[in-house]
SERO-4910 file (N, C-alpha, C, O; in steps of 0.05 Angstrom, whole numbers):
BEGIN
 pado doro    nc1    nc2    nc3   cac1   cac2   cac3    cc1    cc2    cc3    oc1    oc2    oc3
  Met    A  -2718   -884   1476  -2689   -889   1465  -2668   -895   1486  -2666   -882   1507
  Ala    A  -2651   -916   1481  -2631   -923   1500  -2609   -905   1502  -2604   -890   1482
  Tyr    A  -2594   -904   1524  -2569   -888   1524  -2547   -908   1534  -2552   -930   1544
  Pro    A  -2521   -897   1531  -2503   -916   1543  -2507   -924   1574  -2517   -909   1591
  Glu    A  -2499   -948   1578  -2505   -958   1607  -2494   -940   1631  -2506   -936   1653
  Asp    A  -2467   -928   1624  -2457   -913   1649  -2458   -882   1640  -2441   -865   1647
  Tyr    A  -2479   -876   1623  -2483   -849   1618  -2491   -830   1645  -2507   -843   1659
  Pro    A  -2486   -804   1656  -2463   -795   1642  -2435   -796   1651  -2416   -785   1640
  Asp    A  -2435   -809   1674  -2406   -807   1689  -2383   -819   1677  -2361   -814   1686
  Asn    A  -2385   -837   1658  -2364   -851   1643  -2363   -845   1614  -2348   -859   1601
  Leu    A  -2380   -826   1602  -2382   -824   1578  -2360   -814   1565  -2352   -792   1571
  Thr    A  -2346   -831   1543  -2322   -822   1531  -2329   -815   1504  -2353   -820   1497
  Lys    A  -2310   -804   1486  -2315   -797   1458  -2321   -822   1444  -2338   -822   1427
  Ala    A  -2307   -844   1449  -2309   -870   1435  -2336   -880   1437  -2348   -887   1417
  Lys    A  -2347   -880   1464  -2374   -888   1472  -2393   -872   1456  -2409   -881   1440
  Ala    A  -2390   -846   1462  -2409   -832   1448  -2411   -832   1415  -2432   -827   1405
  Gln    A  -2389   -837   1401  -2390   -842   1374  -2404   -866   1369  -2422   -867   1352
  Gly    A  -2397   -887   1384  -2411   -909   1380  -2443   -909   1385  -2459   -923   1372
  Tyr    A  -2449   -895   1403  -2478   -889   1406  -2490   -878   1383  -2511   -887   1373
  Leu    A  -2477   -856   1372  -2488   -843   1347  -2490   -861   1325  -2511   -860   1311
  His    A  -2470   -878   1320  -2470   -904   1301  -2492   -921   1303  -2505   -929   1283
  Lys    A  -2497   -928   1326  -2520   -948   1334  -2546   -937   1330  -2562   -950   1317
  His    A  -2551   -914   1341  -2579   -903   1345  -2587   -882   1324  -2610   -875   1321
  Met    A  -2565   -872   1309  -2577   -854   1285  -2586   -865   1264  -2574   -885   1254
  Arg    A  -2608   -855   1255  -2619   -867   1224  -2603   -857   1206  -2599   -833   1201
  Val    A  -2592   -881   1191  -2572   -876   1166  -2590   -875   1141  -2586   -890   1122
  Val    A  -2608   -858   1140  -2618   -856   1112  -2605   -833   1100  -2607   -810   1110
  Val    A  -2591   -839   1075  -2576   -818   1064  -2587   -809   1041  -2598   -824   1024
  Asp    A  -2586   -777   1038  -2594   -764   1015  -2576   -766    994  -2553   -757    998
  Gly    A  -2583   -776    971  -2567   -780    946  -2552   -757    938  -2530   -759    928
  Thr    A  -2567   -732    944  -2554   -708    931  -2532   -694    949  -2511   -684    940
  Thr    A  -2539   -695    978  -2519   -682    995  -2504   -705   1009  -2484   -697   1020
  Gly    A  -2509   -727   1010  -2490   -743   1027  -2501   -745   1056  -2489   -757   1073
  Leu    A  -2524   -730   1060  -2530   -728   1093  -2552   -745   1098  -2564   -756   1079
  Pro    A  -2560   -750   1123  -2586   -767   1131  -2608   -749   1115  -2606   -724   1112
  Ala    A  -2628   -764   1105  -2650   -750   1093  -2668   -741   1118  -2669   -752   1139
  Met    A  -2681   -717   1110  -2696   -699   1130  -2721   -714   1140  -2737   -722   1123
  Thr    A  -2724   -718   1164  -2746   -721   1179  -2747   -704   1205  -2729   -708   1221
  Gly    A  -2767   -686   1211  -2762   -669   1232  -2748   -644   1229  -2754   -628   1211
  Pro    A  -2732   -640   1246  -2712   -612   1245  -2697   -612   1218  -2686   -631   1208
  Asp    A  -2697   -584   1209  -2683   -579   1181  -2656   -575   1187  -2647   -553   1191
  Val    A  -2640   -598   1188  -2613   -600   1196  -2597   -586   1172  -2577   -572   1175
  Gln    A  -2609   -594   1147  -2597   -585   1124  -2594   -555   1120  -2573   -547   1109
  Gln    A  -2614   -536   1128  -2611   -509   1125  -2590   -501   1142  -2574   -485   1132
  Tyr    A  -2586   -510   1167  -2566   -503   1187  -2536   -511   1176  -2519   -493   1177
  Leu    A  -2530   -531   1167  -2504   -540   1155  -2500   -528   1130  -2477   -526   1123
  Ala    A  -2523   -519   1112  -2516   -505   1089  -2503   -476   1094  -2487   -467   1078
  Arg    A  -2511   -464   1117  -2503   -433   1126  -2479   -434   1134  -2468   -412   1137
  Met    A  -2462   -459   1138  -2434   -457   1149  -2414   -454   1122  -2412   -472   1105
  Ile    A  -2401   -429   1122  -2385   -428   1097  -2364   -448   1095  -2356   -454   1072
  Thr    A  -2353   -460   1115  -2336   -484   1112  -2350   -504   1125  -2358   -501   1148
  Pro    A  -2355   -528   1110  -2370   -551   1117  -2355   -566   1144  -2330   -569   1143
  Pro    A  -2369   -574   1162  -2354   -592   1184  -2346   -617   1176  -2352   -622   1153
  Ser    A  -2334   -634   1188  -2322   -659   1183  -2348   -679   1184  -2369   -671   1194
  Thr    A  -2345   -700   1174  -2363   -723   1176  -2373   -729   1205  -2396   -733   1211
  Leu    A  -2348   -728   1225  -2356   -734   1253  -2371   -711   1262  -2391   -717   1276
  Val    A  -2367   -687   1258  -2382   -667   1269  -2411   -663   1257  -2430   -655   1271
  Lys    A  -2412   -669   1231  -2434   -667   1218  -2451   -686   1232  -2470   -676   1243
  Asn    A  -2448   -711   1233  -2462   -731   1244  -2469   -727   1273  -2492   -732   1280
  Ala    A  -2452   -717   1290  -2458   -707   1315  -2482   -687   1315  -2502   -690   1329
  Ile    A  -2479   -664   1296  -2497   -641   1298  -2528   -659   1291  -2548   -657   1305
  Asp    A  -2525   -674   1270  -2552   -687   1262  -2565   -702   1283  -2590   -701   1287
  Ala    A  -2547   -718   1299  -2558   -736   1317  -2567   -719   1340  -2588   -725   1352
  Phe    A  -2554   -698   1349  -2566   -679   1368  -2587   -667   1360  -2606   -670   1375
  Leu    A  -2592   -653   1338  -2619   -638   1331  -2642   -660   1327  -2664   -656   1337
  Arg    A  -2637   -682   1314  -2660   -700   1310  -2665   -713   1338  -2688   -721   1342
  Gly    A  -2645   -717   1357  -2654   -728   1382  -2670   -706   1399  -2687   -714   1414
  Leu    A  -2665   -681   1396  -2681   -660   1406  -2710   -660   1398  -2729   -655   1412
  Trp    A  -2711   -666   1372  -2737   -666   1359  -2754   -692   1374  -2775   -688   1385
  Thr    A  -2743   -714   1371  -2751   -737   1384  -2764   -730   1413  -2787   -737   1419
  Asp    A  -2749   -717   1428  -2755   -710   1457  -2775   -690   1459  -2785   -686   1481
  Gly    A  -2782   -678   1436  -2803   -655   1435  -2790   -628   1447  -2804   -612   1458
  Val    A  -2764   -625   1442  -2750   -598   1455  -2749   -578   1430  -2760   -555   1429
  Tyr    A  -2736   -588   1412  -2732   -576   1386  -2755   -557   1377  -2753   -534   1371
  Gln    A  -2776   -571   1377  -2804   -557   1367  -2809   -531   1386  -2822   -512   1377
  Lys    A  -2799   -529   1409  -2803   -507   1428  -2787   -488   1432  -2788   -472   1450
  Leu    A  -2765   -490   1411  -2744   -469   1413  -2747   -450   1391  -2754   -456   1368
  Asp    A  -2742   -422   1401  -2741   -402   1379  -2714   -396   1366  -2714   -387   1343
  Ala    A  -2690   -400   1381  -2665   -395   1374  -2647   -413   1393  -2653   -416   1417
  Ala    A  -2623   -425   1380  -2605   -435   1396  -2578   -436   1380  -2577   -437   1355
  Trp    A  -2555   -434   1398  -2533   -430   1386  -2512   -452   1396  -2509   -454   1420
  Ile    A  -2497   -468   1378  -2477   -485   1386  -2453   -470   1384  -2445   -466   1360
  Met    A  -2437   -460   1402  -2416   -438   1398  -2392   -451   1397  -2372   -436   1395
  Asn    A  -2386   -476   1397  -2356   -491   1398  -2354   -508   1374  -2343   -530   1375
  Leu    A  -2364   -500   1352  -2364   -516   1327  -2334   -515   1315  -2315   -510   1330
  His    A  -2332   -520   1292  -2305   -523   1278  -2297   -493   1268  -2273   -487   1268
  Thr    A  -2314   -478   1262  -2305   -450   1256  -2323   -428   1272  -2345   -434   1280
  Glu    A  -2311   -404   1276  -2324   -385   1291  -2349   -374   1276  -2367   -363   1288
  Gln    A  -2347   -377   1246  -2371   -368   1233  -2397   -388   1241  -2419   -380   1248
  Ala    A  -2388   -413   1238  -2413   -433   1245  -2420   -427   1270  -2444   -425   1274
  Ser    A  -2405   -425   1290  -2406   -421   1321  -2426   -398   1325  -2437   -398   1347
  Arg    A  -2432   -379   1307  -2443   -355   1310  -2475   -361   1299  -2493   -344   1302
  Leu    A  -2479   -384   1288  -2505   -384   1270  -2529   -394   1290  -2522   -408   1309
  Asn    A  -2553   -389   1287  -2576   -397   1296  -2583   -423   1290  -2588   -425   1266
  Ile    A  -2587   -446   1304  -2591   -468   1292  -2620   -472   1278  -2625   -489   1261
  Ile    A  -2640   -453   1288  -2666   -461   1280  -2675   -447   1255  -2692   -456   1240
  Ser    A  -2662   -423   1251  -2667   -406   1225  -2641   -390   1214  -2620   -392   1225
  Ser    A  -2644   -376   1194  -2622   -359   1183  -2624   -331   1200  -2606   -315   1194
  Ser    A  -2641   -324   1217  -2643   -304   1233  -2627   -304   1259  -2622   -326   1268
  Tyr    A  -2620   -283   1271  -2608   -286   1302  -2577   -296   1302  -2567   -310   1321
  Thr    A  -2564   -288   1278  -2535   -292   1280  -2520   -273   1302  -2524   -249   1301
  Leu    A  -2505   -284   1319  -2490   -273   1338  -2476   -250   1327  -2461   -254   1308
  Thr    A  -2478   -226   1336  -2458   -203   1324  -2446   -187   1349  -2458   -183   1369
  Asp    A  -2425   -180   1344  -2409   -166   1365  -2417   -140   1366  -2426   -128   1345
  Val    A  -2416   -128   1390  -2421   -102   1395  -2395    -90   1416  -2393    -95   1441
  Gly    A  -2378    -75   1401  -2353    -71   1412  -2333    -90   1406  -2332    -99   1383
  Ala    A  -2313    -99   1425  -2295   -120   1417  -2306   -146   1413  -2325   -153   1426
  Ala    A  -2295   -161   1395  -2304   -190   1393  -2293   -208   1415  -2270   -205   1424
  Pro    A  -2309   -226   1423  -2302   -244   1443  -2279   -261   1433  -2275   -261   1409
  Thr    A  -2262   -276   1451  -2248   -293   1444  -2261   -319   1434  -2280   -329   1447
  Trp    A  -2253   -331   1413  -2271   -358   1406  -2246   -381   1402  -2224   -376   1391
  Ala    A  -2252   -402   1411  -2233   -425   1400  -2257   -451   1392  -2280   -451   1400
  Thr    A  -2247   -470   1377  -2262   -493   1370  -2262   -511   1394  -2246   -513   1412
  Gly    A  -2285   -524   1390  -2294   -547   1417  -2288   -570   1405  -2289   -590   1419
  Val    A  -2280   -572   1376  -2274   -604   1366  -2248   -610   1377  -2227   -598   1372
  Gly    A  -2251   -629   1393  -2224   -642   1405  -2211   -624   1421  -2186   -624   1421
  Gly    A  -2227   -604   1439  -2212   -585   1454  -2232   -564   1472  -2257   -566   1474
  Ala    A  -2217   -547   1483  -2234   -528   1499  -2242   -508   1482  -2225   -494   1473
  Gly    A  -2268   -504   1476  -2276   -485   1454  -2302   -466   1469  -2308   -466   1493
  Gly    A  -2315   -449   1447  -2337   -432   1454  -2326   -403   1456  -2302   -397   1453
  Phe    A  -2344   -387   1463  -2337   -357   1465  -2336   -345   1494  -2353   -348   1512
  Thr    A  -2312   -332   1495  -2307   -321   1522  -2305   -290   1518  -2286   -282   1504
  Ala    A  -2322   -273   1527  -2324   -243   1522  -2301   -229   1535  -2294   -234   1558
  Thr    A  -2290   -210   1521  -2265   -193   1531  -2279   -166   1541  -2280   -162   1565
  Ser    A  -2287   -149   1526  -2300   -124   1536  -2326   -119   1528  -2337    -97   1534
  Ala    A  -2341   -138   1511  -2368   -133   1502  -2382   -158   1495  -2369   -176   1484
  Ala    A  -2409   -161   1502  -2419   -182   1497  -2432   -186   1465  -2429   -167   1448
  Met    A  -2445   -208   1459  -2458   -212   1431  -2489   -202   1434  -2501   -203   1456
  Asn    A  -2499   -196   1417  -2524   -187   1408  -2539   -213   1393  -2531   -222   1372
  Thr    A  -2557   -222   1404  -2572   -242   1389  -2596   -232   1367  -2608   -248   1352
  Gly    A  -2600   -203   1369  -2620   -195   1355  -2649   -206   1359  -2666   -198   1344
  Phe    A  -2653   -224   1379  -2679   -235   1387  -2688   -218   1411  -2675   -215   1432
  Ala    A  -2709   -208   1405  -2727   -192   1425  -2753   -208   1430  -2770   -212   1413
  Val    A  -2753   -219   1455  -2777   -235   1461  -2802   -226   1455  -2817   -242   1442
  Ala    A  -2811   -204   1461  -2839   -192   1457  -2845   -185   1425  -2868   -180   1417
  Ile    A  -2822   -185   1411  -2826   -177   1380  -2823   -209   1364  -2838   -216   1347
  His    A  -2804   -222   1372  -2795   -245   1360  -2806   -272   1368  -2808   -291   1353
  Gly    A  -2813   -272   1393  -2818   -297   1407  -2840   -311   1393  -2861   -298   1390
  Lys    A  -2838   -334   1385  -2863   -357   1376  -2867   -377   1400  -2889   -383   1408
  Asn    A  -2849   -384   1409  -2853   -405   1433  -2850   -388   1458  -2864   -392   1478
  Met    A  -2830   -369   1457  -2822   -358   1480  -2842   -336   1490  -2842   -315   1476
  Gly    A  -2856   -336   1508  -2870   -312   1514  -2875   -304   1548  -2859   -311   1565
  Arg    A  -2892   -292   1553  -2892   -279   1578  -2895   -300   1599  -2881   -297   1619
  Asp    A  -2911   -322   1596  -2916   -340   1618  -2907   -371   1608  -2917   -391   1619
  Ser    A  -2891   -373   1588  -2876   -397   1578  -2850   -388   1561  -2849   -381   1537
  Ala    A  -2830   -392   1579  -2802   -382   1570  -2781   -399   1584  -2783   -406   1608
  His    A  -2758   -404   1567  -2734   -412   1580  -2709   -400   1569  -2709   -391   1546
  Ile    A  -2691   -399   1581  -2662   -392   1572  -2644   -416   1584  -2647   -422   1607
  Ser    A  -2627   -428   1567  -2608   -450   1576  -2578   -443   1571  -2573   -428   1552
  Leu    A  -2560   -451   1586  -2533   -445   1581  -2516   -464   1586  -2521   -478   1606
  Arg    A  -2494   -470   1572  -2476   -488   1576  -2450   -471   1585  -2439   -456   1569
  Ser    A  -2442   -474   1610  -2417   -457   1619  -2394   -478   1624  -2398   -501   1630
  Trp    A  -2369   -467   1620  -2344   -485   1626  -2330   -472   1645  -2309   -483   1653
  Thr    A  -2338   -447   1657  -2326   -436   1676  -2337   -438   1704  -2361   -432   1708
  Ser    A  -2320   -447   1725  -2335   -446   1750  -2333   -423   1768  -2347   -419   1787
  Ala    A  -2314   -409   1760  -2313   -384   1778  -2333   -361   1778  -2346   -356   1758
  Val    A  -2334   -348   1799  -2353   -324   1800  -2353   -305   1772  -2332   -300   1759
  Ser    A  -2373   -297   1767  -2371   -273   1743  -2391   -254   1754  -2415   -257   1759
  Ala    A  -2373   -229   1756  -2388   -207   1768  -2409   -191   1753  -2422   -172   1762
  Ser    A  -2412   -202   1729  -2431   -194   1709  -2450   -215   1697  -2442   -238   1693
  His    A  -2469   -210   1691  -2488   -232   1685  -2481   -247   1658  -2470   -234   1640
  Asp    A  -2487   -271   1656  -2478   -288   1632  -2498   -285   1607  -2486   -287   1585
  Val    A  -2528   -281   1606  -2539   -283   1586  -2566   -269   1590  -2576   -269   1612
  Gly    A  -2580   -255   1568  -2606   -244   1569  -2606   -217   1567  -2589   -205   1553
  Gln    A  -2628   -202   1582  -2631   -174   1581  -2645   -165   1606  -2649   -180   1624
  Thr    A  -2651   -141   1607  -2659   -128   1635  -2684   -147   1652  -2683   -150   1677
  Ser    A  -2703   -156   1636  -2725   -171   1653  -2721   -199   1652  -2737   -214   1663
  Cys    A  -2698   -209   1637  -2702   -238   1625  -2669   -246   1627  -2657   -245   1605
  Phe    A  -2655   -254   1647  -2623   -258   1647  -2624   -280   1667  -2645   -288   1677
  Phe    A  -2596   -289   1673  -2586   -302   1692  -2558   -304   1694  -2544   -297   1675
  Asn    A  -2545   -314   1719  -2518   -312   1722  -2512   -344   1736  -2521   -351   1757
  Ala    A  -2498   -356   1722  -2495   -387   1735  -2482   -385   1762  -2492   -398   1780
  Arg    A  -2460   -368   1767  -2446   -365   1794  -2443   -333   1796  -2426   -321   1783
  Phe    A  -2458   -321   1811  -2454   -291   1817  -2438   -289   1847  -2434   -307   1862
  Thr    A  -2432   -266   1849  -2416   -256   1875  -2437   -265   1899  -2461   -259   1900
  Gly    A  -2421   -282   1918  -2435   -297   1940  -2442   -324   1937  -2456   -336   1953
  Asp    A  -2431   -333   1911  -2432   -361   1903  -2465   -370   1904  -2474   -388   1918
  Val    A  -2480   -354   1884  -2507   -358   1878  -2512   -357   1852  -2499   -341   1838
  Leu    A  -2532   -374   1841  -2544   -375   1815  -2570   -353   1817  -2588   -354   1834
  Ile    A  -2568   -336   1799  -2583   -309   1805  -2596   -302   1778  -2583   -309   1758
  Gly    A  -2622   -289   1773  -2628   -280   1750  -2661   -277   1756  -2672   -278   1778
  Arg    A  -2674   -274   1734  -2703   -268   1731  -2712   -277   1703  -2696   -278   1684
  Ile    A  -2739   -284   1701  -2749   -289   1674  -2776   -277   1671  -2796   -287   1682
  Asn    A  -2777   -254   1656  -2804   -244   1652  -2817   -233   1683  -2840   -236   1689
  Ala    A  -2798   -224   1696  -2801   -215   1724  -2790   -190   1733  -2768   -183   1724
  Ser    A  -2802   -175   1751  -2790   -150   1761  -2766   -152   1782  -2752   -132   1785
  Ser    A  -2761   -174   1795  -2743   -179   1809  -2727   -203   1813  -2738   -224   1806
  Asn    A  -2705   -204   1822  -2685   -227   1820  -2692   -249   1842  -2704   -243   1863
  Asp    A  -2684   -271   1838  -2683   -292   1862  -2656   -307   1857  -2642   -305   1837
  Ser    A  -2651   -324   1878  -2624   -334   1876  -2623   -362   1891  -2637   -368   1910
  Glu    A  -2605   -378   1880  -2603   -403   1896  -2572   -410   1903  -2555   -401   1887
  Ala    A  -2565   -424   1920  -2537   -422   1925  -2530   -444   1907  -2542   -464   1902
  Asn    A  -2503   -433   1894  -2487   -453   1874  -2456   -447   1876  -2447   -425   1868
  Pro    A  -2441   -466   1886  -2414   -459   1887  -2399   -466   1862  -2374   -465   1863
  Asp    A  -2411   -472   1840  -2396   -480   1815  -2407   -465   1790  -2431   -470   1784
  Gly    A  -2396   -450   1778  -2412   -439   1752  -2408   -453   1728  -2418   -444   1707
  Ala    A  -2391   -478   1727  -2389   -494   1704  -2412   -515   1706  -2417   -527   1727
  Gly    A  -2425   -520   1680  -2441   -543   1678  -2466   -532   1662  -2462   -512   1649
  Phe    A  -2490   -543   1661  -2514   -540   1640  -2530   -528   1662  -2535   -541   1682
  Phe    A  -2538   -503   1659  -2558   -492   1673  -2581   -473   1658  -2576   -461   1637
  Ala    A  -2604   -471   1670  -2629   -462   1657  -2644   -442   1674  -2641   -444   1698
  Ile    A  -2658   -424   1665  -2681   -409   1676  -2704   -413   1663  -2702   -412   1638
  Glu    A  -2728   -417   1674  -2753   -425   1665  -2778   -416   1676  -2783   -418   1700
  Arg    A  -2795   -405   1659  -2821   -399   1670  -2840   -415   1656  -2838   -421   1633
  Ala    A  -2862   -423   1672  -2883   -443   1655  -2908   -431   1669  -2929   -440   1659
  Thr    A  -2911   -414   1689  -2939   -404   1696  -2936   -376   1701  -2913   -367   1703
  Asp    A  -2955   -360   1703  -2957   -334   1713  -2945   -323   1741  -2942   -299   1747
  Ala    A  -2940   -347   1757  -2940   -345   1783  -2910   -343   1797  -2904   -329   1817
  Asp    A  -2893   -360   1783  -2865   -365   1787  -2848   -374   1770  -2859   -381   1748
  Phe    A  -2824   -376   1772  -2802   -390   1757  -2785   -405   1770  -2785   -403   1794
  Arg    A  -2765   -424   1758  -2748   -439   1772  -2718   -442   1754  -2716   -443   1729
  Tyr    A  -2701   -444   1770  -2672   -456   1757  -2671   -481   1753  -2686   -494   1767
  Tyr    A  -2655   -493   1734  -2646   -520   1730  -2618   -520   1729  -2607   -504   1713
  Arg    A  -2604   -538   1745  -2577   -544   1747  -2571   -577   1734  -2586   -595   1742
  Thr    A  -2552   -583   1718  -2550   -607   1706  -2576   -618   1701  -2579   -642   1707
  Gly    A  -2595   -606   1692  -2622   -615   1680  -2641   -623   1703  -2661   -637   1699
  Ile    A  -2635   -614   1729  -2651   -617   1752  -2666   -595   1760  -2655   -573   1763
  Ala    A  -2691   -597   1764  -2707   -574   1777  -2696   -563   1802  -2687   -581   1816
  Leu    A  -2694   -541   1810  -2692   -531   1837  -2713   -513   1845  -2730   -505   1829
  Thr    A  -2713   -506   1868  -2740   -493   1882  -2753   -472   1868  -2741   -452   1860
  Leu    A  -2779   -475   1865  -2793   -453   1850  -2789   -425   1867  -2787   -423   1891
  Glu    A  -2788   -404   1847  -2785   -376   1859  -2811   -362   1854  -2818   -359   1830
  Ala    A  -2825   -354   1874  -2850   -337   1871  -2845   -309   1861  -2840   -289   1876
  Glu    A  -2847   -308   1835  -2847   -282   1826  -2862   -276   1804  -2853   -282   1782
  Pro    A  -2886   -263   1806  -2904   -255   1784  -2894   -247   1759  -2876   -230   1758
  Ser    A  -2904   -257   1736  -2896   -249   1708  -2901   -221   1700  -2922   -210   1709
  Ile    A  -2887   -209   1687  -2893   -183   1672  -2886   -187   1638  -2873   -205   1628
  Ala    A  -2895   -170   1628  -2894   -169   1595  -2864   -166   1591  -2850   -151   1605
  Pro    A  -2854   -181   1571  -2826   -179   1562  -2819   -153   1553  -2836   -142   1540
  Ala    A  -2794   -139   1558  -2784   -113   1551  -2786   -116   1520  -2773   -134   1509
  Ser    A  -2801    -99   1507  -2810   -101   1480  -2784    -96   1459  -2780   -108   1438
  Ala    A  -2770    -78   1467  -2746    -71   1448  -2721    -83   1454  -2702    -82   1438
  Asn    A  -2718    -95   1477  -2693   -105   1485  -2683   -134   1474  -2694   -154   1483
  Pro    A  -2664   -136   1458  -2657   -162   1450  -2642   -177   1468  -2628   -165   1485
  Leu    A  -2641   -201   1467  -2627   -220   1488  -2596   -220   1480  -2589   -220   1456
  Trp    A  -2578   -220   1500  -2549   -224   1493  -2538   -246   1502  -2550   -259   1519
  Val    A  -2513   -255   1493  -2501   -281   1498  -2472   -269   1507  -2462   -251   1494
  Cys    A  -2459   -280   1530  -2434   -273   1540  -2437   -245   1557  -2419   -229   1562
  Gly    A  -2462   -241   1563  -2468   -217   1580  -2496   -210   1576  -2509   -223   1559
  Met    A  -2507   -188   1591  -2536   -177   1581  -2534   -147   1571  -2556   -136   1571
  Asn    A  -2515   -135   1564  -2518   -112   1551  -2484   -102   1544  -2465   -117   1549
  Ser    A  -2481    -83   1534  -2452    -71   1523  -2436    -64   1548  -2413    -58   1543
  Ser    A  -2444    -64   1576  -2431    -57   1597  -2429    -77   1617  -2414    -75   1637
  Ser    A  -2446    -98   1612  -2447   -117   1628  -2437   -148   1619  -2454   -163   1610
  Val    A  -2413   -154   1620  -2402   -172   1605  -2390   -198   1622  -2373   -196   1639
  Ser    A  -2403   -222   1613  -2394   -244   1630  -2362   -256   1624  -2350   -254   1603
  Ser    A  -2353   -266   1647  -2321   -273   1640  -2328   -308   1639  -2311   -324   1647
  Arg    A  -2354   -315   1629  -2355   -346   1630  -2349   -354   1599  -2356   -340   1581
  Arg    A  -2335   -376   1597  -2333   -390   1572  -2360   -404   1566  -2371   -420   1581
  Gln    A  -2369   -398   1544  -2401   -411   1537  -2398   -426   1513  -2382   -420   1496
  Ser    A  -2414   -447   1512  -2411   -465   1484  -2444   -469   1473  -2449   -476   1450
  Phe    A  -2461   -465   1490  -2487   -465   1478  -2510   -450   1496  -2509   -449   1520
  Val    A  -2530   -437   1480  -2549   -422   1490  -2572   -431   1476  -2571   -438   1452
  Ser    A  -2594   -431   1490  -2617   -438   1475  -2643   -419   1487  -2643   -416   1511
  Val    A  -2661   -407   1472  -2683   -393   1481  -2709   -404   1470  -2710   -414   1447
  Gly    A  -2729   -401   1485  -2758   -412   1472  -2779   -418   1495  -2778   -406   1517
  Gly    A  -2798   -435   1490  -2817   -438   1508  -2811   -454   1529  -2788   -464   1530
  Ala    A  -2827   -460   1549  -2818   -477   1574  -2816   -501   1566  -2834   -509   1551
  Leu    A  -2795   -519   1572  -2789   -547   1567  -2798   -563   1589  -2801   -588   1585
  Gly    A  -2803   -553   1614  -2808   -573   1634  -2785   -593   1643  -2766   -596   1627
  Glu    A  -2785   -606   1666  -2767   -621   1676  -2754   -643   1655  -2730   -646   1650
  Ala    A  -2771   -654   1648  -2763   -678   1627  -2749   -664   1600  -2728   -674   1590
  Gly    A  -2760   -642   1590  -2748   -632   1568  -2719   -619   1574  -2701   -619   1557
  Gln    A  -2714   -609   1600  -2690   -596   1609  -2671   -617   1610  -2648   -615   1600
  Ala    A  -2682   -640   1622  -2661   -663   1627  -2654   -677   1598  -2632   -685   1593
  Ala    A  -2672   -678   1583  -2666   -684   1553  -2644   -666   1539  -2626   -675   1526
  Leu    A  -2648   -641   1541  -2629   -622   1531  -2604   -626   1541  -2584   -625   1526
  Arg    A  -2602   -631   1569  -2576   -632   1577  -2561   -661   1570  -2536   -663   1568
  Thr    A  -2581   -683   1566  -2568   -704   1559  -2556   -707   1530  -2535   -718   1524
  Arg    A  -2572   -696   1513  -2566   -695   1484  -2542   -680   1482  -2522   -689   1470
  Leu    A  -2542   -653   1495  -2516   -638   1491  -2494   -650   1498  -2475   -649   1482
  Thr    A  -2494   -667   1526  -2473   -681   1535  -2465   -701   1514  -2440   -703   1511
  Ile    A  -2476   -714   1503  -2469   -738   1483  -2456   -720   1459  -2433   -727   1451
  Phe    A  -2468   -698   1448  -2452   -684   1429  -2425   -676   1433  -2406   -678   1417
  Glu    A  -2425   -665   1459  -2397   -657   1466  -2380   -679   1470  -2357   -676   1461
  Ala    A  -2385   -700   1479  -2368   -721   1481  -2359   -731   1449  -2336   -737   1445
  Ala    A  -2377   -732   1432  -2373   -740   1405  -2353   -725   1391  -2337   -736   1376
  Ile    A  -2353   -697   1395  -2339   -682   1382  -2310   -675   1400  -2293   -659   1391
  Gly    A  -2306   -687   1423  -2285   -681   1439  -2284   -656   1455  -2264   -648   1466
  Ala    A  -2306   -644   1454  -2309   -615   1471  -2301   -617   1504  -2313   -633   1518
  Ser    A  -2281   -599   1513  -2275   -600   1538  -2272   -575   1551  -2266   -574   1575
***
C-alpha cells in the first residue's frame, strides 16, 4: 500500500485526508452508512460510542483499523485505546471488544479531545485501570510474546512510570533521561532517551530478551529472561498503580502479542496518519 511521498515529515491534515479518500475502500453498508465489514469489527467499536463521531473521525477510525488489519497488526492485539477521540466516553473504550474500558481509580485524569487539538488523558493523582491482566486475559499476549505501545505527547521526564504493572511496564523518559522498563521480566533495563514525546513500545518475542522501540525503530536487545506474568495484576494506563502516576499526556496504548519491527513500524505509520487526519497535536 502506498503512502504519501513525503510521509512522515510533511504529513499535513489535508494530505492525510486525501490519503484516506484515495486508499480507503468505500463499500458502504446500506443500513449504517459505514463502509462494509471485512476484517476488523469497526462497527462494534463505533456502536459503543454514546455520541457518534463526525464523518471525518469515523472515516479516520475505519481507515486506521482496516490498515492495521491489512498490516497483520490488528490480529495480534488483545486491547487498544484511542484516547483522544471526540468524547471522553469514546476515548475510554477498548477498540477490540466491549471488555477493558478504562476506569478511574481515585481522581479522574484530565481529558481533552484530540480532534483538531491537543488531546488525550493526563493523570492528576491516579492512573486508570484497564482491567486486563496478562496471565488471565491474554490471548495474544503471553510470557514470550508480548508488547505494550504508547503514544506520548509530553517530552519532559516523568518520575513515575507511564503504563503497565509490576512485571510489565515502561516509562518513555525517566529520571536520568532514559527509556526504562521490563516486560515479563524480573529486572529493568534502560536506553538513553532525551525526549519522552513520540511513539514508543516495549516488546518481548523470545524467552531470552526484550527490546524497546522508538518511532517504530528497534533499539538494542535487552538480555533479560522471561518470567510468568503476574497473575492478578491488571495493566494500568497513565501510570502503573494507584500510587505511581505518570505526568505524561497519552493518546494511544495497545497491548498484545509481539509485533516485530515491521509491525511496530506499521502501527506507528497508521497512527500518525490517523492523528493527522483528525488534526491531533
